[in-house]
PDB file with one MODEL, atoms N, CA, C and O in Angstrom:
MODEL        1
ATOM      1  N   MET A   1       0.832  -1.429  -0.160  1.00  0.00           N
ATOM      2  CA  MET A   1      -0.162   0.051   0.086  1.00  0.00           C
ATOM      3  C   MET A   1       0.891   1.182  -0.031  1.00  0.00           C
ATOM      4  O   MET A   1       1.904   1.155   0.667  1.00  0.00           O
ATOM      5  N   GLU A   2       0.665   2.100  -0.851  1.00  0.00           N
ATOM      6  CA  GLU A   2       1.118   3.369  -0.925  1.00  0.00           C
ATOM      7  C   GLU A   2       1.022   4.287   0.152  1.00  0.00           C
ATOM      8  O   GLU A   2       0.002   4.240   0.841  1.00  0.00           O
ATOM      9  N   ILE A   3       2.056   5.256   0.463  1.00  0.00           N
ATOM     10  CA  ILE A   3       1.565   6.247   1.644  1.00  0.00           C
ATOM     11  C   ILE A   3       0.566   7.225   1.373  1.00  0.00           C
ATOM     12  O   ILE A   3      -0.004   7.741   2.334  1.00  0.00           O
ATOM     13  N   THR A   4       0.247   7.581   0.143  1.00  0.00           N
ATOM     14  CA  THR A   4      -1.238   8.092  -0.136  1.00  0.00           C
ATOM     15  C   THR A   4      -2.288   7.596   0.078  1.00  0.00           C
ATOM     16  O   THR A   4      -3.186   8.222   0.642  1.00  0.00           O
ATOM     17  N   SER A   5      -2.453   5.976  -0.448  1.00  0.00           N
ATOM     18  CA  SER A   5      -3.656   5.151  -0.201  1.00  0.00           C
ATOM     19  C   SER A   5      -3.446   5.163   1.332  1.00  0.00           C
ATOM     20  O   SER A   5      -4.531   5.286   1.899  1.00  0.00           O
ATOM     21  N   LEU A   6      -2.636   5.095   1.994  1.00  0.00           N
ATOM     22  CA  LEU A   6      -2.642   4.614   3.434  1.00  0.00           C
ATOM     23  C   LEU A   6      -3.382   6.118   4.151  1.00  0.00           C
ATOM     24  O   LEU A   6      -4.260   6.115   5.014  1.00  0.00           O
ATOM     25  N   ILE A   7      -2.795   7.253   3.567  1.00  0.00           N
ATOM     26  CA  ILE A   7      -3.681   8.400   4.310  1.00  0.00           C
ATOM     27  C   ILE A   7      -4.752   8.637   3.893  1.00  0.00           C
ATOM     28  O   ILE A   7      -5.506   9.062   4.768  1.00  0.00           O
ATOM     29  N   VAL A   8      -5.330   8.524   2.586  1.00  0.00           N
ATOM     30  CA  VAL A   8      -6.898   8.508   2.260  1.00  0.00           C
ATOM     31  C   VAL A   8      -7.771   7.648   2.677  1.00  0.00           C
ATOM     32  O   VAL A   8      -8.995   7.766   2.631  1.00  0.00           O
ATOM     33  N   PHE A   9      -6.886   6.393   3.266  1.00  0.00           N
ATOM     34  CA  PHE A   9      -7.686   5.265   4.034  1.00  0.00           C
ATOM     35  C   PHE A   9      -7.913   6.004   5.335  1.00  0.00           C
ATOM     36  O   PHE A   9      -9.033   6.416   5.638  1.00  0.00           O
ATOM     37  N   LEU A  10      -6.786   6.181   6.152  1.00  0.00           N
ATOM     38  CA  LEU A  10      -7.089   6.759   7.462  1.00  0.00           C
ATOM     39  C   LEU A  10      -8.044   7.940   7.613  1.00  0.00           C
ATOM     40  O   LEU A  10      -8.886   7.973   8.510  1.00  0.00           O
ATOM     41  N   ALA A  11      -7.886   8.913   6.704  1.00  0.00           N
ATOM     42  CA  ALA A  11      -8.657  10.179   6.680  1.00  0.00           C
ATOM     43  C   ALA A  11     -10.219   9.581   6.395  1.00  0.00           C
ATOM     44  O   ALA A  11     -11.104   9.898   7.190  1.00  0.00           O
ATOM     45  N   ILE A  12     -10.483   8.846   5.423  1.00  0.00           N
ATOM     46  CA  ILE A  12     -11.766   8.421   5.522  1.00  0.00           C
ATOM     47  C   ILE A  12     -12.358   7.597   6.887  1.00  0.00           C
ATOM     48  O   ILE A  12     -13.501   7.740   7.322  1.00  0.00           O
ATOM     49  N   GLY A  13     -11.680   7.010   7.264  1.00  0.00           N
ATOM     50  CA  GLY A  13     -11.777   6.348   8.783  1.00  0.00           C
ATOM     51  C   GLY A  13     -12.238   7.294   9.867  1.00  0.00           C
ATOM     52  O   GLY A  13     -13.194   7.250  10.643  1.00  0.00           O
ATOM     53  N   ALA A  14     -11.028   8.369   9.635  1.00  0.00           N
ATOM     54  CA  ALA A  14     -11.481   9.485  10.858  1.00  0.00           C
ATOM     55  C   ALA A  14     -12.761  10.127  10.505  1.00  0.00           C
ATOM     56  O   ALA A  14     -13.604  10.146  11.401  1.00  0.00           O
ATOM     57  N   LEU A  15     -13.036  10.600   9.491  1.00  0.00           N
ATOM     58  CA  LEU A  15     -14.123  11.194   8.743  1.00  0.00           C
ATOM     59  C   LEU A  15     -15.366  10.085   9.024  1.00  0.00           C
ATOM     60  O   LEU A  15     -16.338  10.545   9.623  1.00  0.00           O
ATOM     61  N   ALA A  16     -15.395   9.192   8.783  1.00  0.00           N
ATOM     62  CA  ALA A  16     -16.564   8.317   9.280  1.00  0.00           C
ATOM     63  C   ALA A  16     -16.879   8.164  10.455  1.00  0.00           C
ATOM     64  O   ALA A  16     -18.041   8.119  10.861  1.00  0.00           O
ATOM     65  N   GLY A  17     -15.700   8.050  11.253  1.00  0.00           N
ATOM     66  CA  GLY A  17     -15.811   7.910  12.799  1.00  0.00           C
ATOM     67  C   GLY A  17     -16.370   9.019  13.487  1.00  0.00           C
ATOM     68  O   GLY A  17     -17.113   8.905  14.462  1.00  0.00           O
ATOM     69  N   TRP A  18     -15.990  10.149  12.950  1.00  0.00           N
ATOM     70  CA  TRP A  18     -16.150  11.601  13.238  1.00  0.00           C
ATOM     71  C   TRP A  18     -17.782  11.558  13.165  1.00  0.00           C
ATOM     72  O   TRP A  18     -18.481  11.666  14.173  1.00  0.00           O
ATOM     73  N   LEU A  19     -18.261  11.401  11.947  1.00  0.00           N
ATOM     74  CA  LEU A  19     -19.899  11.634  11.700  1.00  0.00           C
ATOM     75  C   LEU A  19     -20.666  10.744  12.379  1.00  0.00           C
ATOM     76  O   LEU A  19     -21.759  11.091  12.826  1.00  0.00           O
ATOM     77  N   ALA A  20     -20.105   9.283  12.561  1.00  0.00           N
ATOM     78  CA  ALA A  20     -20.980   8.184  13.556  1.00  0.00           C
ATOM     79  C   ALA A  20     -20.995   8.760  14.869  1.00  0.00           C
ATOM     80  O   ALA A  20     -22.071   8.918  15.445  1.00  0.00           O
ATOM     81  N   GLY A  21     -19.718   9.147  15.494  1.00  0.00           N
ATOM     82  CA  GLY A  21     -20.070   9.680  16.589  1.00  0.00           C
ATOM     83  C   GLY A  21     -20.908  11.166  16.764  1.00  0.00           C
ATOM     84  O   GLY A  21     -21.367  11.519  17.850  1.00  0.00           O
ATOM     85  N   ASN A  22     -21.003  11.808  15.770  1.00  0.00           N
ATOM     86  CA  ASN A  22     -21.997  12.923  16.024  1.00  0.00           C
ATOM     87  C   ASN A  22     -23.368  12.537  15.959  1.00  0.00           C
ATOM     88  O   ASN A  22     -24.280  12.991  16.650  1.00  0.00           O
ATOM     89  N   ILE A  23     -23.450  11.566  14.978  1.00  0.00           N
ATOM     90  CA  ILE A  23     -24.746  10.790  14.725  1.00  0.00           C
ATOM     91  C   ILE A  23     -25.400  10.098  16.142  1.00  0.00           C
ATOM     92  O   ILE A  23     -26.487  10.345  16.663  1.00  0.00           O
ATOM     93  N   MET A  24     -24.448   9.238  16.531  1.00  0.00           N
ATOM     94  CA  MET A  24     -25.161   8.319  17.883  1.00  0.00           C
ATOM     95  C   MET A  24     -24.683   9.163  19.244  1.00  0.00           C
ATOM     96  O   MET A  24     -25.310   8.956  20.282  1.00  0.00           O
ATOM     97  N   LYS A  25     -23.810   9.913  19.244  1.00  0.00           N
ATOM     98  CA  LYS A  25     -23.606  10.414  20.547  1.00  0.00           C
ATOM     99  C   LYS A  25     -23.608  11.999  20.589  1.00  0.00           C
ATOM    100  O   LYS A  25     -23.616  12.562  21.684  1.00  0.00           O
ATOM    101  N   GLY A  26     -23.601  12.585  19.635  1.00  0.00           N
ATOM    102  CA  GLY A  26     -23.369  14.148  19.551  1.00  0.00           C
ATOM    103  C   GLY A  26     -21.995  14.631  19.959  1.00  0.00           C
ATOM    104  O   GLY A  26     -21.892  15.754  20.451  1.00  0.00           O
ATOM    105  N   ARG A  27     -20.913  13.849  19.787  1.00  0.00           N
ATOM    106  CA  ARG A  27     -19.698  14.305  19.566  1.00  0.00           C
ATOM    107  C   ARG A  27     -18.764  13.257  19.140  1.00  0.00           C
ATOM    108  O   ARG A  27     -19.123  12.079  19.167  1.00  0.00           O
ATOM    109  N   GLY A  28     -17.465  13.635  18.707  1.00  0.00           N
ATOM    110  CA  GLY A  28     -16.423  12.521  18.309  1.00  0.00           C
ATOM    111  C   GLY A  28     -15.965  11.901  19.379  1.00  0.00           C
ATOM    112  O   GLY A  28     -16.495  12.046  20.480  1.00  0.00           O
ATOM    113  N   PHE A  29     -14.906  11.124  19.167  1.00  0.00           N
ATOM    114  CA  PHE A  29     -14.135  10.323  20.039  1.00  0.00           C
ATOM    115  C   PHE A  29     -12.718  10.678  19.983  1.00  0.00           C
ATOM    116  O   PHE A  29     -11.992   9.776  20.401  1.00  0.00           O
ATOM    117  N   GLY A  30     -12.029  11.883  19.529  1.00  0.00           N
ATOM    118  CA  GLY A  30     -10.549  12.095  19.148  1.00  0.00           C
ATOM    119  C   GLY A  30     -10.370  11.713  18.025  1.00  0.00           C
ATOM    120  O   GLY A  30     -11.222  11.020  17.468  1.00  0.00           O
ATOM    121  N   LEU A  31      -9.049  12.123  17.329  1.00  0.00           N
ATOM    122  CA  LEU A  31      -8.390  11.572  16.456  1.00  0.00           C
ATOM    123  C   LEU A  31      -8.339  10.025  16.090  1.00  0.00           C
ATOM    124  O   LEU A  31      -8.874   9.454  15.139  1.00  0.00           O
ATOM    125  N   ALA A  32      -7.537   9.499  17.120  1.00  0.00           N
ATOM    126  CA  ALA A  32      -7.313   8.182  17.369  1.00  0.00           C
ATOM    127  C   ALA A  32      -8.609   7.356  17.393  1.00  0.00           C
ATOM    128  O   ALA A  32      -8.580   6.341  16.697  1.00  0.00           O
ATOM    129  N   GLY A  33      -9.457   7.545  17.899  1.00  0.00           N
ATOM    130  CA  GLY A  33     -10.830   7.075  18.280  1.00  0.00           C
ATOM    131  C   GLY A  33     -11.663   7.006  17.305  1.00  0.00           C
ATOM    132  O   GLY A  33     -12.253   5.943  17.109  1.00  0.00           O
ATOM    133  N   ASN A  34     -11.887   8.109  16.497  1.00  0.00           N
ATOM    134  CA  ASN A  34     -12.266   8.051  15.055  1.00  0.00           C
ATOM    135  C   ASN A  34     -11.740   7.383  13.957  1.00  0.00           C
ATOM    136  O   ASN A  34     -12.373   6.951  12.994  1.00  0.00           O
ATOM    137  N   ILE A  35     -10.595   7.328  14.148  1.00  0.00           N
ATOM    138  CA  ILE A  35      -9.867   6.326  12.848  1.00  0.00           C
ATOM    139  C   ILE A  35     -10.224   4.852  13.116  1.00  0.00           C
ATOM    140  O   ILE A  35     -10.576   4.136  12.179  1.00  0.00           O
ATOM    141  N   ILE A  36     -10.127   4.300  14.607  1.00  0.00           N
ATOM    142  CA  ILE A  36     -10.660   3.238  14.927  1.00  0.00           C
ATOM    143  C   ILE A  36     -11.727   2.996  14.671  1.00  0.00           C
ATOM    144  O   ILE A  36     -11.800   1.974  13.989  1.00  0.00           O
ATOM    145  N   VAL A  37     -12.914   3.573  14.947  1.00  0.00           N
ATOM    146  CA  VAL A  37     -14.333   3.266  14.641  1.00  0.00           C
ATOM    147  C   VAL A  37     -14.963   3.587  13.224  1.00  0.00           C
ATOM    148  O   VAL A  37     -16.074   3.358  12.746  1.00  0.00           O
ATOM    149  N   GLY A  38     -13.887   4.171  12.765  1.00  0.00           N
ATOM    150  CA  GLY A  38     -14.441   4.657  11.391  1.00  0.00           C
ATOM    151  C   GLY A  38     -13.584   3.089  10.602  1.00  0.00           C
ATOM    152  O   GLY A  38     -14.269   2.592   9.709  1.00  0.00           O
ATOM    153  N   ILE A  39     -12.749   2.643  10.775  1.00  0.00           N
ATOM    154  CA  ILE A  39     -11.943   1.557   9.929  1.00  0.00           C
ATOM    155  C   ILE A  39     -12.814   0.593  10.406  1.00  0.00           C
ATOM    156  O   ILE A  39     -13.247   0.002   9.417  1.00  0.00           O
ATOM    157  N   VAL A  40     -13.289   0.134  11.415  1.00  0.00           N
ATOM    158  CA  VAL A  40     -14.026  -1.119  11.723  1.00  0.00           C
ATOM    159  C   VAL A  40     -15.362  -0.813  11.457  1.00  0.00           C
ATOM    160  O   VAL A  40     -16.199  -1.716  11.460  1.00  0.00           O
ATOM    161  N   GLY A  41     -15.650   0.277  11.240  1.00  0.00           N
ATOM    162  CA  GLY A  41     -17.050   0.599  10.515  1.00  0.00           C
ATOM    163  C   GLY A  41     -17.167   0.480   9.285  1.00  0.00           C
ATOM    164  O   GLY A  41     -18.233   0.355   8.681  1.00  0.00           O
ATOM    165  N   ALA A  42     -15.862   0.516   8.726  1.00  0.00           N
ATOM    166  CA  ALA A  42     -15.702   0.543   7.149  1.00  0.00           C
ATOM    167  C   ALA A  42     -15.825  -1.222   6.748  1.00  0.00           C
ATOM    168  O   ALA A  42     -16.439  -1.656   5.774  1.00  0.00           O
ATOM    169  N   VAL A  43     -15.157  -1.971   7.660  1.00  0.00           N
ATOM    170  CA  VAL A  43     -15.202  -3.260   7.454  1.00  0.00           C
ATOM    171  C   VAL A  43     -16.535  -3.667   7.721  1.00  0.00           C
ATOM    172  O   VAL A  43     -17.094  -4.255   6.795  1.00  0.00           O
ATOM    173  N   LEU A  44     -17.136  -3.504   8.706  1.00  0.00           N
ATOM    174  CA  LEU A  44     -18.568  -4.062   8.842  1.00  0.00           C
ATOM    175  C   LEU A  44     -19.493  -3.285   7.865  1.00  0.00           C
ATOM    176  O   LEU A  44     -20.575  -3.871   7.817  1.00  0.00           O
ATOM    177  N   GLY A  45     -19.475  -2.273   7.133  1.00  0.00           N
ATOM    178  CA  GLY A  45     -20.219  -1.749   6.660  1.00  0.00           C
ATOM    179  C   GLY A  45     -20.345  -2.361   5.331  1.00  0.00           C
ATOM    180  O   GLY A  45     -21.370  -2.427   4.652  1.00  0.00           O
ATOM    181  N   GLY A  46     -18.989  -2.871   5.001  1.00  0.00           N
ATOM    182  CA  GLY A  46     -18.600  -3.722   3.738  1.00  0.00           C
ATOM    183  C   GLY A  46     -19.318  -4.889   3.804  1.00  0.00           C
ATOM    184  O   GLY A  46     -19.944  -5.430   2.893  1.00  0.00           O
ATOM    185  N   PHE A  47     -19.194  -5.221   4.877  1.00  0.00           N
ATOM    186  CA  PHE A  47     -19.795  -6.749   5.140  1.00  0.00           C
ATOM    187  C   PHE A  47     -21.244  -6.675   4.659  1.00  0.00           C
ATOM    188  O   PHE A  47     -21.703  -7.200   3.644  1.00  0.00           O
ATOM    189  N   VAL A  48     -21.930  -5.877   5.633  1.00  0.00           N
ATOM    190  CA  VAL A  48     -23.482  -5.544   5.820  1.00  0.00           C
ATOM    191  C   VAL A  48     -23.668  -5.391   4.088  1.00  0.00           C
ATOM    192  O   VAL A  48     -24.248  -6.205   3.369  1.00  0.00           O
ATOM    193  N   PHE A  49     -23.055  -4.208   3.683  1.00  0.00           N
ATOM    194  CA  PHE A  49     -23.510  -3.816   2.094  1.00  0.00           C
ATOM    195  C   PHE A  49     -23.578  -5.228   1.135  1.00  0.00           C
ATOM    196  O   PHE A  49     -24.377  -5.628   0.288  1.00  0.00           O
ATOM    197  N   GLY A  50     -22.391  -5.736   1.681  1.00  0.00           N
ATOM    198  CA  GLY A  50     -21.781  -7.033   0.587  1.00  0.00           C
ATOM    199  C   GLY A  50     -23.024  -8.161   0.820  1.00  0.00           C
ATOM    200  O   GLY A  50     -23.342  -8.860  -0.142  1.00  0.00           O
ATOM    201  N   LEU A  51     -23.666  -8.310   2.015  1.00  0.00           N
ATOM    202  CA  LEU A  51     -24.824  -9.081   2.239  1.00  0.00           C
ATOM    203  C   LEU A  51     -26.204  -8.500   1.435  1.00  0.00           C
ATOM    204  O   LEU A  51     -26.980  -9.187   0.771  1.00  0.00           O
ATOM    205  N   LEU A  52     -26.280  -7.164   1.663  1.00  0.00           N
ATOM    206  CA  LEU A  52     -27.637  -6.709   0.912  1.00  0.00           C
ATOM    207  C   LEU A  52     -27.283  -6.623  -0.718  1.00  0.00           C
ATOM    208  O   LEU A  52     -28.189  -6.239  -1.458  1.00  0.00           O
ATOM    209  N   GLY A  53     -26.135  -6.930  -1.233  1.00  0.00           N
ATOM    210  CA  GLY A  53     -25.928  -6.735  -2.462  1.00  0.00           C
ATOM    211  C   GLY A  53     -25.866  -5.446  -2.986  1.00  0.00           C
ATOM    212  O   GLY A  53     -26.129  -5.283  -4.178  1.00  0.00           O
ATOM    213  N   ILE A  54     -25.494  -4.310  -2.132  1.00  0.00           N
ATOM    214  CA  ILE A  54     -25.415  -3.173  -2.425  1.00  0.00           C
ATOM    215  C   ILE A  54     -23.895  -2.907  -2.696  1.00  0.00           C
ATOM    216  O   ILE A  54     -23.050  -3.519  -2.044  1.00  0.00           O
ATOM    217  N   THR A  55     -23.500  -1.876  -3.781  1.00  0.00           N
ATOM    218  CA  THR A  55     -22.032  -1.613  -4.183  1.00  0.00           C
ATOM    219  C   THR A  55     -22.031  -0.127  -4.253  1.00  0.00           C
ATOM    220  O   THR A  55     -22.872   0.622  -4.748  1.00  0.00           O
ATOM    221  N   THR A  56     -20.734   0.182  -3.561  1.00  0.00           N
ATOM    222  CA  THR A  56     -20.732   1.679  -3.465  1.00  0.00           C
ATOM    223  C   THR A  56     -19.557   1.906  -4.497  1.00  0.00           C
ATOM    224  O   THR A  56     -18.760   0.989  -4.695  1.00  0.00           O
ATOM    225  N   GLY A  57     -19.434   3.139  -5.173  1.00  0.00           N
ATOM    226  CA  GLY A  57     -17.858   3.384  -5.779  1.00  0.00           C
ATOM    227  C   GLY A  57     -17.600   4.700  -5.493  1.00  0.00           C
ATOM    228  O   GLY A  57     -18.521   5.503  -5.343  1.00  0.00           O
ATOM    229  N   GLY A  58     -16.411   5.017  -5.400  1.00  0.00           N
ATOM    230  CA  GLY A  58     -15.697   6.192  -5.214  1.00  0.00           C
ATOM    231  C   GLY A  58     -15.667   6.605  -3.772  1.00  0.00           C
ATOM    232  O   GLY A  58     -16.036   6.015  -2.756  1.00  0.00           O
ATOM    233  N   LEU A  59     -15.144   7.739  -3.958  1.00  0.00           N
ATOM    234  CA  LEU A  59     -14.778   8.331  -2.457  1.00  0.00           C
ATOM    235  C   LEU A  59     -16.072   8.575  -1.735  1.00  0.00           C
ATOM    236  O   LEU A  59     -15.986   8.203  -0.565  1.00  0.00           O
ATOM    237  N   ILE A  60     -17.150   9.039  -2.022  1.00  0.00           N
ATOM    238  CA  ILE A  60     -18.432   9.461  -1.403  1.00  0.00           C
ATOM    239  C   ILE A  60     -18.686   7.935  -1.204  1.00  0.00           C
ATOM    240  O   ILE A  60     -18.363   7.541  -0.083  1.00  0.00           O
ATOM    241  N   GLY A  61     -19.096   7.173  -1.883  1.00  0.00           N
ATOM    242  CA  GLY A  61     -19.718   6.049  -1.383  1.00  0.00           C
ATOM    243  C   GLY A  61     -18.802   5.027  -0.383  1.00  0.00           C
ATOM    244  O   GLY A  61     -19.228   4.107   0.315  1.00  0.00           O
ATOM    245  N   ALA A  62     -17.280   5.533  -0.559  1.00  0.00           N
ATOM    246  CA  ALA A  62     -16.972   4.856   0.612  1.00  0.00           C
ATOM    247  C   ALA A  62     -16.956   5.655   2.224  1.00  0.00           C
ATOM    248  O   ALA A  62     -16.795   5.109   3.315  1.00  0.00           O
ATOM    249  N   ILE A  63     -17.136   6.828   1.985  1.00  0.00           N
ATOM    250  CA  ILE A  63     -17.243   7.330   3.218  1.00  0.00           C
ATOM    251  C   ILE A  63     -18.687   6.957   3.540  1.00  0.00           C
ATOM    252  O   ILE A  63     -18.759   6.245   4.542  1.00  0.00           O
ATOM    253  N   ILE A  64     -19.719   7.208   3.033  1.00  0.00           N
ATOM    254  CA  ILE A  64     -21.191   6.670   3.160  1.00  0.00           C
ATOM    255  C   ILE A  64     -21.236   5.241   3.847  1.00  0.00           C
ATOM    256  O   ILE A  64     -21.699   4.907   4.938  1.00  0.00           O
ATOM    257  N   MET A  65     -20.540   4.432   2.753  1.00  0.00           N
ATOM    258  CA  MET A  65     -20.463   2.874   3.535  1.00  0.00           C
ATOM    259  C   MET A  65     -19.654   2.761   5.061  1.00  0.00           C
ATOM    260  O   MET A  65     -20.054   1.915   5.860  1.00  0.00           O
ATOM    261  N   ALA A  66     -18.469   3.683   5.429  1.00  0.00           N
ATOM    262  CA  ALA A  66     -17.630   3.367   6.196  1.00  0.00           C
ATOM    263  C   ALA A  66     -18.755   4.280   7.560  1.00  0.00           C
ATOM    264  O   ALA A  66     -18.859   3.756   8.669  1.00  0.00           O
ATOM    265  N   THR A  67     -19.393   5.448   7.285  1.00  0.00           N
ATOM    266  CA  THR A  67     -20.396   5.860   8.379  1.00  0.00           C
ATOM    267  C   THR A  67     -21.250   4.902   8.454  1.00  0.00           C
ATOM    268  O   THR A  67     -21.168   4.290   9.519  1.00  0.00           O
ATOM    269  N   ILE A  68     -21.948   4.573   7.824  1.00  0.00           N
ATOM    270  CA  ILE A  68     -22.876   3.373   8.231  1.00  0.00           C
ATOM    271  C   ILE A  68     -22.603   2.277   9.005  1.00  0.00           C
ATOM    272  O   ILE A  68     -23.361   1.847   9.875  1.00  0.00           O
ATOM    273  N   GLY A  69     -21.448   1.775   8.684  1.00  0.00           N
ATOM    274  CA  GLY A  69     -20.941   0.631   9.448  1.00  0.00           C
ATOM    275  C   GLY A  69     -20.536   1.062  10.641  1.00  0.00           C
ATOM    276  O   GLY A  69     -20.895   0.420  11.627  1.00  0.00           O
ATOM    277  N   ALA A  70     -19.672   2.282  10.810  1.00  0.00           N
ATOM    278  CA  ALA A  70     -19.578   2.811  12.100  1.00  0.00           C
ATOM    279  C   ALA A  70     -20.691   3.162  13.017  1.00  0.00           C
ATOM    280  O   ALA A  70     -20.682   2.948  14.229  1.00  0.00           O
ATOM    281  N   VAL A  71     -21.703   3.748  12.306  1.00  0.00           N
ATOM    282  CA  VAL A  71     -23.024   4.078  13.269  1.00  0.00           C
ATOM    283  C   VAL A  71     -23.544   2.556  13.936  1.00  0.00           C
ATOM    284  O   VAL A  71     -23.805   2.386  15.127  1.00  0.00           O
ATOM    285  N   ILE A  72     -23.601   1.802  13.165  1.00  0.00           N
ATOM    286  CA  ILE A  72     -24.067   0.054  12.915  1.00  0.00           C
ATOM    287  C   ILE A  72     -23.241  -0.515  14.576  1.00  0.00           C
ATOM    288  O   ILE A  72     -23.780  -0.952  15.593  1.00  0.00           O
ATOM    289  N   LEU A  73     -21.862  -0.285  14.285  1.00  0.00           N
ATOM    290  CA  LEU A  73     -20.933  -0.664  15.149  1.00  0.00           C
ATOM    291  C   LEU A  73     -21.258   0.074  16.538  1.00  0.00           C
ATOM    292  O   LEU A  73     -21.280  -0.615  17.558  1.00  0.00           O
ATOM    293  N   LEU A  74     -21.520   1.506  16.612  1.00  0.00           N
ATOM    294  CA  LEU A  74     -21.581   2.248  17.806  1.00  0.00           C
ATOM    295  C   LEU A  74     -23.003   1.706  18.597  1.00  0.00           C
ATOM    296  O   LEU A  74     -23.043   1.304  19.759  1.00  0.00           O
ATOM    297  N   TYR A  75     -24.123   1.801  17.678  1.00  0.00           N
ATOM    298  CA  TYR A  75     -25.258   0.967  18.268  1.00  0.00           C
ATOM    299  C   TYR A  75     -25.116  -0.249  18.798  1.00  0.00           C
ATOM    300  O   TYR A  75     -25.558  -0.446  19.930  1.00  0.00           O
ATOM    301  N   LEU A  76     -24.497  -1.250  18.106  1.00  0.00           N
ATOM    302  CA  LEU A  76     -24.035  -2.672  18.852  1.00  0.00           C
ATOM    303  C   LEU A  76     -23.387  -1.988  20.072  1.00  0.00           C
ATOM    304  O   LEU A  76     -23.939  -2.279  21.133  1.00  0.00           O
ATOM    305  N   LEU A  77     -22.490  -1.266  20.149  1.00  0.00           N
ATOM    306  CA  LEU A  77     -21.560  -1.377  21.470  1.00  0.00           C
ATOM    307  C   LEU A  77     -22.356  -0.694  22.599  1.00  0.00           C
ATOM    308  O   LEU A  77     -22.169  -0.917  23.795  1.00  0.00           O
ATOM    309  N   SER A  78     -23.444   0.333  21.992  1.00  0.00           N
ATOM    310  CA  SER A  78     -24.255   0.660  23.062  1.00  0.00           C
ATOM    311  C   SER A  78     -25.317  -0.473  23.683  1.00  0.00           C
ATOM    312  O   SER A  78     -25.847  -0.407  24.792  1.00  0.00           O
ATOM    313  N   LEU A  79     -25.477  -1.430  22.782  1.00  0.00           N
ATOM    314  CA  LEU A  79     -26.425  -2.321  23.293  1.00  0.00           C
ATOM    315  C   LEU A  79     -25.718  -3.172  24.294  1.00  0.00           C
ATOM    316  O   LEU A  79     -26.275  -3.574  25.315  1.00  0.00           O
ATOM    317  N   VAL A  80     -24.653  -3.401  24.026  1.00  0.00           N
ATOM    318  CA  VAL A  80     -23.664  -4.274  25.107  1.00  0.00           C
ATOM    319  C   VAL A  80     -23.416  -3.573  26.275  1.00  0.00           C
ATOM    320  O   VAL A  80     -23.468  -4.093  27.390  1.00  0.00           O
ATOM    321  N   ARG A  81     -23.119  -2.290  26.040  1.00  0.00           N
ATOM    322  CA  ARG A  81     -22.863  -1.516  27.219  1.00  0.00           C
ATOM    323  C   ARG A  81     -24.208  -1.535  28.623  1.00  0.00           C
ATOM    324  O   ARG A  81     -24.045  -1.479  29.842  1.00  0.00           O
ATOM    325  N   ARG A  82     -25.226  -1.615  27.970  1.00  0.00           N
ATOM    326  CA  ARG A  82     -26.632  -1.390  28.907  1.00  0.00           C
ATOM    327  C   ARG A  82     -26.777  -2.712  29.338  1.00  0.00           C
ATOM    328  O   ARG A  82     -27.382  -2.727  30.410  1.00  0.00           O
ATOM    329  N   THR A  83     -26.415  -4.037  28.871  1.00  0.00           N
ATOM    330  CA  THR A  83     -26.549  -5.188  29.511  1.00  0.00           C
ATOM    331  C   THR A  83     -25.321  -5.464  30.447  1.00  0.00           C
ATOM    332  O   THR A  83     -25.278  -6.493  31.121  1.00  0.00           O
TER     333      THR A  83
ENDMDL
END
């Protein structure tokens, strides 16, 4: 992986994590937390979108998919924390 690809990957993760944090809690989780939530959310979003047969393309599609996955991740974590 080239350095520019890695930077774009981390930037998408940070943006998706920040967006998901704002949607679910009303605030972000700091840079490192946003990147982690965004990257795990991107993996989860890719899995869910694959199960549903939905494909995304381009930068905007990747951000939307990662954000939806991160929102699902944060929702599942909130369910686990309640019990």
